[in-house]
N, C-alpha and C positions, 0 to 999 in steps of 0.2 A: 353374544360374544363379549366376554369380560372386558370392561373398560371402554366399550365402543359408545361414545356419547352421540355420535352421528347415527341417525335412524337407519335401520335395516328392515327389509321385508314389510315396509309400510308401518312399522311400530313407531309411534311418536316418542320423542325423547325430550328431556328438559331443555329449555332454551336459555342460552346465555350469549350475549354479544361481547366479543373480546377484541381489544385493539392492540395491535403489535406496532410499536413505535420504532421504525427503522430510520434513525436520525444520527447525525454526527454530534460529537461532544468535544468541546475545546479543552485541552489539557490545562488542569489547575484552575480553570475558570469556574470555581465551585459555585459561587453565588449566581453567576450567569447561567450555568447549566441548571441549577435548581429552579431559577425563574422560568426558563424555557420548559422544563419538565412540568412544572405546575400549570403553565399555560396549556400544555397538551392534555394534562389530566382533565382540566375544565372543559376543553374541547371534546374529549372523548365522552365525558359525562353528559354533555349537551347532546351528543349523538347516540345516547342510550347504551353506551358500553357499561357492562357490569364489572369488567376486569380490564385494566390497562397495564401493559408490560413494556418495560424499558430494558435496554441492553446491559450487559456486564459493565460494571464500573462507570455507569453513565454519569454519576455525580462528579467524578474527578477527571474522567478521561482515562484512556488505557494505551500503553502501560505507563503508570505513574513512576515506576522505578524508585529511586531513592528519596523522592518526595514522601514516600510512605514511611520513611524513618523520622520524619519531622512531626513533633507533637502538635504544633500549631496547624499543620495541614490536616491531621486527623481530627482535631478539635473542630475545625471549620467544617469538615465533612459531616461530623455528627450534628452540628448546629443546622446544617442545610437539610438533613433528613428530618429533624424536628420541625423545621419551618415548612417543609413540604407536607408533613403529616398534619400540622395544625391548620394549614391553609387549604387543604384539599376538601372538596365537597363530600358530603355524606352520600352513601349509596353507591360507591365505587371502590373496589379493591385495587391495590397498586402493587406491582412487583418492580423493584428498581435495584440496579446493581451499584454497590458501593463497598469500600473497605470498612470493616467494622471491628472495633476492639471489644474483647470479651475476656475477662479474668486475666488480664495482662498479655493476651495473645492478640494477634491481628489476623483477620480472616478476609478472604474474598467472598463477599456475601451477596445473596439475593434478599433484599429487605421487603417484607410484606407489611404494607400499610393499609389500614382500614379504620373507619370510624374516627378519623383524625388522630390516630396514634399508631405507633409501631407495634404490630402484633407479634412478629416473629422474624428471626434472621436465620436463613439457611446458609450454611457454610460450605463452600466448594470442597469437594472430596478428592478430586484428582487435580493436582497442581502440575502443569507442564513445566519441565525444566530442560528443554532442548531447543535447538534452533534459536529463534528470537525470544524465547520465553525463559524467564528466570524467577519463577514465582516462589520457589522454596527460599529464596533470599529474603522474602518479605512476609510471606503468609504461612500460617499453620494449616494443617489439613483438617477439614471437617470430617465428622464420622457419623452423622445422623441424617436420616431421610426427613422430608417434610411434605405432608399432604394436608391441605386445608379444604374446608367446605365453603361453598358459595352458591346460594340458591339451590341447594340440594345436590350440587355436583362437587365431586372431589377432584382437586387440582394438585398435582405433584410438581415440585420445583427442583430444577437442576441448573448448574452453571457450566457452560462451555465444555471443557474437557470431560466433564462427567458423562456426557452422552457418548463419548468415544469408547467407554467401557460399559459392560453389561450391567454391573451391580446397581448403580443408582437408579436406573430406569426400572429394572426388575423389582427392586425393593418398593419403589413407588407403586408399581402395578400390584404387588402383593398387599399393599395397604389400600387397595381398591381405588386407586386414582382413575378417574374417568378421562383425564387429560394430563399430559406431562408437558410442562413448560421448560424450555431450555434457552437461557439467555446467554449471549455471546459477545465477545469482541474478538472475532476470528479473522486474522489477516488473509488477504487475497494472495494466491499464487496461481499459476496457470493450470495446476492440477487439482486445485482445492474443490471445485464444484463436484467433480466426479467422486472425490473422497467423501464429501458430505452426503451425496446421494446414497452411496453404498452404506455408510454408517447409519444414517437415519432409517433406511429401509430395513437394515438388520435389527435395529432396536424396536421398530414397530412390529416386525415379525416375531421377535422374542417376547414382547410384552403384550401383544394384541391390544395395544393402547395407542390412541392418537398422540402425536407429538407436534407441538408448536415450537418451531425453531426460529429464534429471533437473533439477528445479527445487526450491528451498527454499520453505518457508512462513514466515509470521510478518510482523512489521512492523519497520521501522527509520525512525524519524522520519516523514518524509512518505511513504515507500515502503511498499507492501504487496506481499508475495510470496504467490502463490496456488498454488504447486505445479504442478498440472496436468501432472505427469510422465507419460510414456507410453513404450511400446515399439512400434515399427512394423516389421513384417516387410518383406522385400525386395519383396513383392507389394503393399505399401501398406496392409496390414491391421493394425488395432489388436490387439496381443497382450496389452497391459496398459495400463490408463489409470487412474491414481490419482485419487481424489476431490480436487477443488479445495479448498484451504485446510486440508485435514485432514493433520495430522502422522501419519506412519506409515512402516514399513519394508515395501516392496513387492517381492515375489520373482517372478522368471520363470525358465523353464528353456529352454535353447536347442534341445532335441530335440523340443519340442512341435510338432505339425502346425499350421501357421498357420490353416488353415480351421477345425479343431476348437477351437483356442485363441483364435480371434478373439473379441474382446469389444467391446461397444458403448461408445462414449465416454459417460461419465456425462452425463445430461441437465443442461443449464445454462439458467437463466432469468436474463436480464440484470439485472432489478431484484433478484432474490434474490442474485445475485453481488455487486452493489453493496452491498446490506445486509450480507452476510457480510464483504466487504472492510472496510467501515467498522468493524464489530465487532472484527475482527482487529487493525486499526490502532490503535484506541482501547485495547484490552486490552493489547497489547504495550507501548504507550507508557506507560500507567499502571503496569503491573507492572514493566517494565524500569527505571523511575525510582523504584521502591520507594515509591510513594504508597499510603496506607491506603485511599484511595477518591477520590471526586470530589464536588464540589458544583456544582449547575446552577441557574441562575436560570430559574424556571418562570414563564411569562407568561400562559398560557392560549392562546398562539398555536401555529401548526403547527410552526415551527422548533424551539422548545424542547420541544414534545411528542415529535417524532421523535428529537431528541437524547436525551431522557430514556429513551425506549424502547431506543435503541441502547446507552446506558450500562448500563441494567438488564440487558440481554441479555449484554453483554460482561463485566461485572464481578460480576453478581449484585446483587439489590436491597439487600442489607445493606451494600454498599459505596457506595451512591448516596444523596446527600443533596440534596433539592430545596428551593429557597428561593423563596417567592412574596413579592414586594415591591410591593404595590399602592400606587397614588397616587389622588388625586381623579379622575384620568382613566381609571382602570381599571374596566372594566365588571364588574358583578356576575356576568355569565355567564363572564367570564374566570377569576374566582376559583373559581367553582363547577366549571368544566371542569378546572381544574388539580387540584382536590381529587379529582375522579372519576378522572383519569388516574393520580395518585400512588397512590390506593387500589388501582386495577386492577393496577398494577405492584408493589404492596407496598413502596413507597419512602417513606422518612421525608420529610414535608413540613412545613416551618415557615413561618409567615407573619410578616414584619416590615414593616409599612407604612412608606413613606417620606414620607407627607404632612407630618408635623411637621418632619422633617429638611429637606424642600424649603422649607417656610415659613421655617425658621431661616436657610437659605442665602440666600434672597431678601432677608430682613431684613438679614443681614450685608452683602450686596452693594448694598443700597439706595443708599448714598451714591455708589458708583461707577457705578450705573445710572441716576442721577437724570435725569429728562426723556427717557429713552430707552424706546421701546415694547418690549413683549415680542416675542421672536423665537426663533430656534433655540437661542439661548443657554440659555434656560430649559428647553428640551427636553433639551439635552445635560447640564445639571446633574442632571436626574433619572436619566439613564443612568449618570452618573458616581457618583452616590450609590449606585446599585445595584451598580456595579462595586466600590466600596469595601466594601460589606457582604459581597459574595461573597469578596473577597480576605481580609477579616478572619476569616470563618468557615473558609476554607481554611487560613490560617496557624494558627489556634487548634487545629484538629483534625487537622492533618497531611494535608490533602486537596489535590487539584489542582482549580482551576476549569476546567470544560469549557465552552467558548464555544458559542453557538447560531447564529452568523451563517452564512448560506449564500453560495454563490459569486456569485449575482446581486447581493446586497447588498454584498459585498466588492468586486466589480468596480465598482460605482457609488458606492462610498464611503458607502453608506447604513447606516453604523454610526458610533458615537461613539467616538472615540479615548479610551482610558482609561475607557470606559464599558462598553457591551455588547461591545466588542472585547477586553476583558480575558480572560485565561485562559492555560492552558498548552497547550491542544490544542482544536481546533475540528473536530469530525467532519464537519460539512457544508461545510467550506471549499471543496471542489471539487464541490459538489452544487448545481445550479441550483434555483431555486424550483420550477419545474415538476417537477423530479425529486424534490424534497422531497415534493410531493403524491403522486407515484407510490409513494414509500416508505411514506407514511402509508396508502395504499390496500393496499399489500402487507402491512403489519402487521395490517390489518383483514380480510384475505382469509378467514380461518377463523372469527374471532370479533372483536368490537369491542374493540380495545385503546385506540385513540385516539378519543375522543368525536367523533361525526359533526359536531357543531356546530363543533368546532375546524377541521375540514376545510372546512366549508361557508362559514364566515364570511369576509368580505373581509379581506385582510391589513392589519394596523394595528399601529403601534408604541405606540399609546395614550399619547402624550406631550403631547397637546393634545386639546381637545374636538373630536369628530367627525373625527379624523385618520384618513386611509387612506394606504396605500403609494402608490396611484395619484395622490395629491396631488403627489408628488415624482418618481415614476417612470412610464414607460410600463407598460401592463398586462404582466404577466410572460409571457403567451403571445406578445406582440410583442417584448419585451425579450430573452428568453432565446435565441431563434434568432440575433438580431443579435450578442449577446455571444459565442455559440459561434463564429460566423464571424470575429469580430474577434480573439478570444483564441486559439482553437484553430487557425485557418487564416490568420491575418494578412490578413484581407480588407480591401481599401481602401474608402474612402467611395464612390468611383465604382462599384466592382463591386457593392456592396450596393444602391445606387440602381438600377443596371441590373437587379438581381434583383427590383425592385419595392418595396423598402422606402422609405417617405417620407424625403426628404432631410433635413427638419428633425429627424425622430426619429433618423436615423442620426448627424447632426452632434452632436446633444445627447448621445447615448450615447458616441460617440467621444471627445468632449472631456471628458466626465465620467470615463470610464475612465482617460484619461491624467492627469487632474488629481488623481486619488486614489491614485497610486502611493506617495506618502509614507505613507499609512495602511497600505497592504499591507506596506510594509517593516517596520512595527512590529506586525504582526498575529501571533497565535499560529500554530504549525504546524498542519497538518491533512493528512489522507490524500489522496494523489493517486489519482483513479479515472478521469480523462479523459486524452486524449492530450496536453493542455497545461494543467497546473495552475499556479496562482500559487505562487511560491516559487523553488526552485532551478532550475526549467526555463524560467521566463519572466522575463527580466532586462531591464527597461526602466529608463531613467534617471528619477530623481525630478524633476529640474528640466529 
């Protein structure tokens, strides 16, 4: 079978040990990334690897955005590649992702290093320019295949999006590649694994050539990288499948029989994946920005409860500070449940009531509010007082405020600007309310972490007597499917009505989502987990 380096029918094949490096890379830490890459090269060499492969843009981090417009950034990247080449041991070939200048153009490159020099640069041929990707802004399109020999084996090289189209892999196979390497910085979303499975199986079937798919892990602003690296034989069998989200160096050998070497893909649970993705995104954001820890406003509600659980798991309880800020509208059960949760998670909890502050604010504003009835203004004042307290504690202790709003609330503008929307990062930004409940149940799968009363009670902001979310919003079981269709799939009003959704509800949701774009433009970052998240991939005008 053409291109099958793994043996079949007992026929021995040439042996080569390959290391796939599923690691995180810190944005713009070019020298630090280069040092860590060199350490791994030496480790792989010591473990008899003949080829070591690093992800797309491993030198700089991905996406580097307009840092790529800076000459000093690109010069430093070129120096780092030269340093890696000069310091690498003999007897091992290296593929590493980096931006590379050539004849006045900039390319997204897979750089081949061997014998302590740069041998060749393969330039990415398909540049994504949709969703979170904007590669045409910075890179030129490559137009040539690259296959190189190592120990008698021919290895083809591709970069990320190239594998989603038939041509690069087919051309590598036509050049007699025995193995196709595909390096990636491919962001996670809840549907991505199935999409990768389909595409990789298609390419293997088309080329009859094994594919080694390597992806990075870690987080970068809104993006989360889940790894999910794997090697697939020419027969479509999984020879290696790295655990999702776990950093590691994973080895495979080309002379292993695919039937005996076949491995099952690690089991994946969608809610568990989402939980892990949110943890990875939060941890990398806080750590990469050198914050001592986080402060979270705890309300006794489900959103702040799940956020606190995520933060505790991501950072460790010692780096998490919870603040309860009750008012005259806060139920005693909310205060009690917040205390139970904080104790369960071993998190510091401080209580600072806002009742007196709220009274002082109303008194101060009394002349300006004369003869006007109470309305949402007074509710928003409470939220902004809490935001002020959170920011003050964050500033004093070198912490970051972590927000607790979810995607449903953010979509509908059911947050207070400069109030509960304050923060540096909002883990639930792309998590609908119904999915927040699923996460809460997942946390309680083996033992009760989040008090059941928090899960069971009707959602309320507790900014007025008897207030419930359903006073302002449709029930979440009705709202969330409509939001998903509008946001993720650009559904029209008429198509939603045709599906059976009440026209008045659809119109209300549609108008409210559009009217609150100005709030989303000022909202904190949060991790992307769905096919269409608010932020860099959904760009609507404000006015």
